[in-house]
MIMAR-477915 format. One record per residue (C-alpha): x, y, z. Coordinates in nm, 4 decimals, decimal comma. Example, Ala and Ser with C-alpha at 12.3 -4.5 7.8 and 13.67 -1.06 7.14 Angstrom:
<nodes>
+----------+----------+----------+
|        X |        Y |        Z |
+----------+----------+----------+
|   1,2300 |  -0,4500 |   0,7800 |
|   1,3670 |  -0,1060 |   0,7140 |
+----------+----------+----------+
</nodes>
This chain:
<nodes>
+----------+----------+----------+
|        X |        Y |        Z |
+----------+----------+----------+
|  -1,0585 |  -0,0898 |  -2,8237 |
|  -0,7123 |  -0,0626 |  -2,6690 |
|  -0,5255 |  -0,3912 |  -2,6331 |
|  -0,2243 |  -0,2494 |  -2,4533 |
|  -0,0925 |  -0,4828 |  -2,1867 |
|   0,0088 |  -0,3546 |  -1,8439 |
|   0,3677 |  -0,3434 |  -1,7315 |
|   0,4519 |  -0,6660 |  -1,5467 |
|   0,3083 |  -0,6533 |  -1,1950 |
|   0,5449 |  -0,8319 |  -0,9602 |
|   0,5460 |  -0,9320 |  -0,5957 |
|   0,2773 |  -0,7824 |  -0,3781 |
|   0,1346 |  -0,5600 |  -0,6523 |
|   0,0655 |  -0,8705 |  -0,8600 |
|  -0,1432 |  -1,0196 |  -0,5781 |
|  -0,3217 |  -0,6967 |  -0,4908 |
|  -0,5520 |  -0,7104 |  -0,7924 |
|  -0,7820 |  -0,9787 |  -0,9246 |
|  -0,8350 |  -0,9053 |  -1,2945 |
|  -0,6427 |  -0,6152 |  -1,4491 |
|  -0,7605 |  -0,4802 |  -1,7821 |
|  -0,6852 |  -0,1683 |  -1,9899 |
|  -0,9046 |   0,1357 |  -1,9390 |
|  -1,1126 |   0,1763 |  -2,2533 |
|  -1,2970 |   0,4940 |  -2,3627 |
|  -1,6184 |   0,2962 |  -2,3294 |
|  -1,5421 |   0,2623 |  -1,9587 |
|  -1,6178 |   0,6314 |  -1,9153 |
|  -1,9722 |   0,5500 |  -1,8061 |
|  -1,8496 |   0,2992 |  -1,5484 |
|  -1,9391 |   0,4118 |  -1,1975 |
|  -1,6690 |   0,4338 |  -0,9334 |
|  -1,7106 |   0,4676 |  -0,5598 |
|  -1,5380 |   0,5902 |  -0,2467 |
|  -1,2346 |   0,3730 |  -0,1657 |
|  -1,3865 |   0,2087 |   0,1421 |
|  -1,6733 |   0,0798 |  -0,0727 |
|  -1,4366 |  -0,1870 |  -0,2081 |
|  -1,3495 |  -0,5003 |  -0,0137 |
|  -0,9814 |  -0,4856 |  -0,1096 |
|  -0,9446 |  -0,1346 |   0,0310 |
|  -1,0989 |  -0,2359 |   0,3619 |
|  -0,9234 |  -0,5683 |   0,4057 |
|  -0,5775 |  -0,5610 |   0,2443 |
|  -0,3260 |  -0,6432 |   0,5167 |
|  -0,0167 |  -0,5331 |   0,3227 |
|  -0,0238 |  -0,2499 |   0,0711 |
|   0,2657 |  -0,1372 |  -0,1512 |
|   0,3690 |   0,2226 |  -0,0829 |
|   0,6240 |   0,4755 |  -0,2109 |
|   0,8656 |   0,6961 |  -0,0202 |
|   0,6764 |   1,0217 |  -0,0749 |
|   0,3871 |   0,9027 |   0,1458 |
|   0,6048 |   0,7736 |   0,4296 |
|   0,5542 |   1,0663 |   0,6674 |
|   0,1762 |   1,0742 |   0,6332 |
|   0,1405 |   0,6970 |   0,6758 |
|   0,3909 |   0,6716 |   0,9625 |
|   0,1180 |   0,8104 |   1,1916 |
|  -0,0958 |   0,5068 |   1,1093 |
|   0,1057 |   0,1965 |   1,0257 |
|   0,4513 |   0,0422 |   1,0388 |
|   0,6297 |   0,0919 |   0,7069 |
|   0,8585 |  -0,1984 |   0,6305 |
|   0,9724 |  -0,4249 |   0,3516 |
|   0,8156 |  -0,7495 |   0,2370 |
|   1,0550 |  -1,0081 |   0,0928 |
|   0,8569 |  -1,2712 |  -0,0918 |
|   0,8879 |  -1,4641 |  -0,4179 |
|   1,2190 |  -1,3019 |  -0,4991 |
|   1,0796 |  -0,9492 |  -0,4690 |
|   1,1394 |  -0,6874 |  -0,1994 |
|   0,8599 |  -0,4329 |  -0,1713 |
|   0,8109 |  -0,1304 |   0,0526 |
|   0,4753 |  -0,1801 |   0,2259 |
|   0,2391 |  -0,0468 |   0,4879 |
|   0,1454 |  -0,3155 |   0,7402 |
|  -0,2136 |  -0,2189 |   0,8185 |
|  -0,2983 |  -0,5033 |   1,0568 |
|  -0,1520 |  -0,8171 |   1,2097 |
|  -0,4557 |  -1,0136 |   1,0952 |
|  -0,4582 |  -1,1605 |   0,7449 |
|  -0,8344 |  -1,1054 |   0,7113 |
|  -0,7866 |  -0,7278 |   0,7387 |
|  -0,9576 |  -0,6899 |   1,0750 |
|  -0,7813 |  -0,5227 |   1,3650 |
|  -0,6720 |  -0,2035 |   1,1926 |
|  -0,5996 |   0,1088 |   1,3991 |
|  -0,9023 |   0,3169 |   1,4964 |
|  -1,0099 |   0,5317 |   1,2010 |
|  -0,8782 |   0,2993 |   0,9319 |
|  -0,9921 |   0,2514 |   0,6617 |
|  -1,2729 |   0,5073 |   0,6824 |
|  -1,0413 |   0,8046 |   0,7375 |
|  -0,9005 |   0,9155 |   0,4021 |
|  -0,5639 |   1,0055 |   0,5567 |
|  -0,5124 |   0,6407 |   0,6551 |
|  -0,5261 |   0,5191 |   0,2954 |
|  -0,2035 |   0,4601 |   0,1024 |
|  -0,1956 |   0,6036 |  -0,2499 |
|  -0,2529 |   0,2608 |  -0,4034 |
|  -0,5859 |   0,2324 |  -0,2204 |
|  -0,6870 |   0,5919 |  -0,2894 |
|  -0,6431 |   0,5158 |  -0,6586 |
|  -0,8441 |   0,1913 |  -0,6539 |
|  -0,9896 |   0,0458 |  -0,8781 |
|  -0,7240 |   0,2120 |  -1,0976 |
|  -0,4100 |  -0,0017 |  -1,0894 |
|  -0,0856 |   0,1538 |  -0,9685 |
|   0,2470 |   0,0728 |  -1,1301 |
|   0,0910 |  -0,0849 |  -1,4375 |
|   0,1373 |   0,1726 |  -1,7075 |
|   0,2611 |   0,5249 |  -1,7439 |
|   0,1810 |   0,8396 |  -1,9355 |
|  -0,1743 |   0,8295 |  -2,0662 |
|  -0,2174 |   0,4526 |  -2,0184 |
|  -0,4444 |   0,3444 |  -1,7353 |
|  -0,5616 |   0,0067 |  -1,6135 |
|  -0,8536 |  -0,1029 |  -1,3981 |
|  -0,9138 |  -0,3903 |  -1,1642 |
|  -1,2479 |  -0,5556 |  -1,2358 |
|  -1,3943 |  -0,4872 |  -0,8932 |
|  -1,7519 |  -0,4614 |  -0,7736 |
|  -1,8069 |  -0,2465 |  -0,4628 |
|  -1,9655 |  -0,4669 |  -0,2012 |
|  -2,0443 |  -0,1848 |   0,0437 |
|  -2,1214 |   0,1276 |  -0,1598 |
|  -2,2148 |   0,4268 |   0,0536 |
|  -2,3899 |   0,6018 |  -0,2386 |
|  -2,4705 |   0,5515 |  -0,6065 |
|  -2,1181 |   0,6409 |  -0,7125 |
|  -2,0298 |   0,8558 |  -1,0113 |
|  -1,9240 |   0,7849 |  -1,3703 |
|  -1,5534 |   0,8039 |  -1,4481 |
|  -1,6128 |   1,0525 |  -1,7281 |
|  -1,8623 |   1,3390 |  -1,7428 |
|  -2,0864 |   1,3948 |  -2,0416 |
|  -1,8347 |   1,6552 |  -2,1567 |
|  -1,5731 |   1,3813 |  -2,1832 |
|  -1,3659 |   1,4909 |  -1,8841 |
|  -1,2764 |   1,2933 |  -1,5748 |
|  -1,5303 |   1,3445 |  -1,2982 |
|  -1,4252 |   1,4773 |  -0,9548 |
|  -1,3996 |   1,1295 |  -0,8030 |
|  -1,1975 |   0,9969 |  -1,0946 |
|  -0,9658 |   1,2976 |  -1,0782 |
|  -0,8821 |   1,2242 |  -0,7144 |
|  -0,8094 |   0,8612 |  -0,7949 |
|  -0,5966 |   0,9512 |  -1,0961 |
|  -0,4001 |   1,2044 |  -0,8914 |
|  -0,3191 |   0,9321 |  -0,6397 |
|  -0,2274 |   0,6980 |  -0,9256 |
|   0,0018 |   0,9568 |  -1,0857 |
|   0,1743 |   1,0351 |  -0,7552 |
|   0,2420 |   0,6669 |  -0,6882 |
|   0,3670 |   0,5929 |  -1,0388 |
|   0,5900 |   0,9008 |  -1,0452 |
|   0,7639 |   0,7980 |  -0,7216 |
|   0,7742 |   0,4219 |  -0,7817 |
|   1,1040 |   0,4043 |  -0,9724 |
|   1,2947 |   0,5985 |  -0,7053 |
|   1,1322 |   0,4029 |  -0,4218 |
|   1,2228 |   0,0712 |  -0,5838 |
|   1,5773 |   0,1909 |  -0,6555 |
|   1,6161 |   0,2822 |  -0,2875 |
|   1,4835 |  -0,0577 |  -0,1858 |
|   1,7166 |  -0,2404 |  -0,4222 |
|   2,0148 |  -0,0446 |  -0,2882 |
|   1,9208 |  -0,1223 |   0,0734 |
|   1,9022 |  -0,4926 |  -0,0138 |
|   2,2283 |  -0,4941 |  -0,2102 |
|   2,4050 |  -0,3034 |   0,0697 |
|   2,2771 |  -0,5498 |   0,3308 |
|   2,1063 |  -0,2732 |   0,5274 |
|   1,7856 |  -0,4630 |   0,6049 |
|   1,7194 |  -0,7235 |   0,8715 |
|   1,4309 |  -0,9569 |   0,9469 |
|   1,1525 |  -0,8185 |   1,1662 |
|   0,9837 |  -1,1164 |   1,3344 |
|   0,6204 |  -1,0519 |   1,4162 |
|   0,4877 |  -1,3397 |   1,6253 |
|   0,2390 |  -1,2639 |   1,9022 |
|   0,0063 |  -1,4438 |   2,1380 |
|  -0,3165 |  -1,2456 |   2,1262 |
|  -0,5599 |  -1,3653 |   2,3900 |
|  -0,4555 |  -1,7268 |   2,3371 |
|  -0,4416 |  -1,7001 |   1,9570 |
|  -0,1116 |  -1,6996 |   1,7698 |
|  -0,0802 |  -1,4112 |   1,5234 |
|   0,2159 |  -1,4203 |   1,2824 |
|   0,3240 |  -1,1993 |   0,9922 |
|   0,6105 |  -1,3498 |   0,7957 |
|   0,8764 |  -1,2074 |   0,5638 |
|   0,8917 |  -0,8567 |   0,7135 |
|   1,2173 |  -0,6592 |   0,7078 |
|   1,3286 |  -0,3276 |   0,8558 |
|   1,6370 |  -0,1094 |   0,8528 |
|   1,9255 |  -0,2560 |   1,0534 |
|   1,9584 |  -0,0555 |   1,3732 |
|   2,3280 |  -0,1439 |   1,3858 |
|   2,3840 |   0,0285 |   1,0504 |
|   2,2230 |   0,3644 |   1,1259 |
|   2,5588 |   0,5414 |   1,1489 |
|   2,7596 |   0,3101 |   0,9247 |
|   2,9580 |   0,4016 |   0,6136 |
|   2,7121 |   0,2089 |   0,3987 |
|   2,4207 |   0,4095 |   0,5380 |
|   2,6088 |   0,7323 |   0,4748 |
|   2,6718 |   0,6196 |   0,1168 |
|   2,3028 |   0,5400 |   0,0715 |
|   2,1950 |   0,8858 |   0,1896 |
|   2,4667 |   1,0491 |  -0,0171 |
|   2,3372 |   0,8662 |  -0,3251 |
|   1,9693 |   0,9525 |  -0,2807 |
|   1,9879 |   1,2819 |  -0,0930 |
|   1,7867 |   1,4425 |   0,1833 |
|   1,4644 |   1,2771 |   0,0644 |
|   1,6180 |   0,9387 |   0,1497 |
|   1,7174 |   1,0551 |   0,4986 |
|   1,3651 |   1,1852 |   0,5630 |
|   1,2128 |   0,8653 |   0,4292 |
|   1,4275 |   0,6429 |   0,6531 |
|   1,3439 |   0,8643 |   0,9496 |
|   0,9729 |   0,8177 |   0,8834 |
|   1,0280 |   0,4428 |   0,8517 |
|   1,1981 |   0,4247 |   1,1914 |
|   0,9243 |   0,6335 |   1,3563 |
|   0,6512 |   0,4222 |   1,1988 |
|   0,7721 |   0,1034 |   1,3691 |
|   0,6323 |   0,2309 |   1,6991 |
|   0,2869 |   0,1822 |   1,5461 |
|   0,3320 |  -0,1932 |   1,5842 |
|   0,2079 |  -0,1538 |   1,9406 |
|  -0,1213 |  -0,0097 |   1,8177 |
|  -0,1618 |  -0,3060 |   1,5821 |
|  -0,1214 |  -0,5464 |   1,8732 |
|  -0,3855 |  -0,3569 |   2,0717 |
|  -0,6212 |  -0,3536 |   1,7734 |
|  -0,5678 |  -0,7271 |   1,7214 |
|  -0,6602 |  -0,7861 |   2,0849 |
|  -0,9827 |  -0,5904 |   2,0435 |
|  -1,0860 |  -0,8157 |   1,7546 |
|  -0,9605 |  -1,1457 |   1,8995 |
|  -1,2835 |  -1,2577 |   2,0743 |
|  -1,4898 |  -1,2126 |   1,7571 |
|  -1,2271 |  -1,3904 |   1,5494 |
|  -1,2073 |  -1,6832 |   1,7884 |
|  -1,5882 |  -1,7111 |   1,7988 |
|  -1,6013 |  -1,7161 |   1,4184 |
|  -1,3488 |  -1,9994 |   1,4066 |
+----------+----------+----------+
</nodes>
């Protein structure tokens, strides 16, 4: 059995998973399911993302930064509600709405590298079918596992650059707080610790230096970030649609 430990999971990624363990060859018979079969995929309010998925996710959610516990993480804000309800129409059932980290689940993003993989000990609470084993009888990854591992590889490959960009934005003082505090049908809805690009710095020397350092990919990424903020309005509308049920439950 492999006893390799995962790379340290910090900030939001550390709280995204419950019990991370190394993938063992004996896990090949373990059955995995469509992403939406797992509670975490359906209900996670904040999901870590990388710059290469910014344009595809900007159509769905605001992309911003979470500053918490000394860590700054690029995230997709999927809903204003901490219980995961009130997501835009089509999420999470539409595959295009899922960030790479959720497409890869229960494989853990940002925990290893190369041929090392880690799993979150998760039981699907709403499976839509009987699932499929990770490995086929021929010892190869099954179709479902291949899709998850492709998402995992894409995230891990881009993570270092995305975090470097984030660190530079923080060090260059190019981010500002984004207060999200709404009254939704008489209920206060608050999301703390969100940050966005400073509008006052869009044409500054420091912004030019940032783009010069990271190239055209950085400019495209920041453009997608700015566009994505307009999706906050759809989150407010979605929160209003779910407010009566939430209030009744309380």
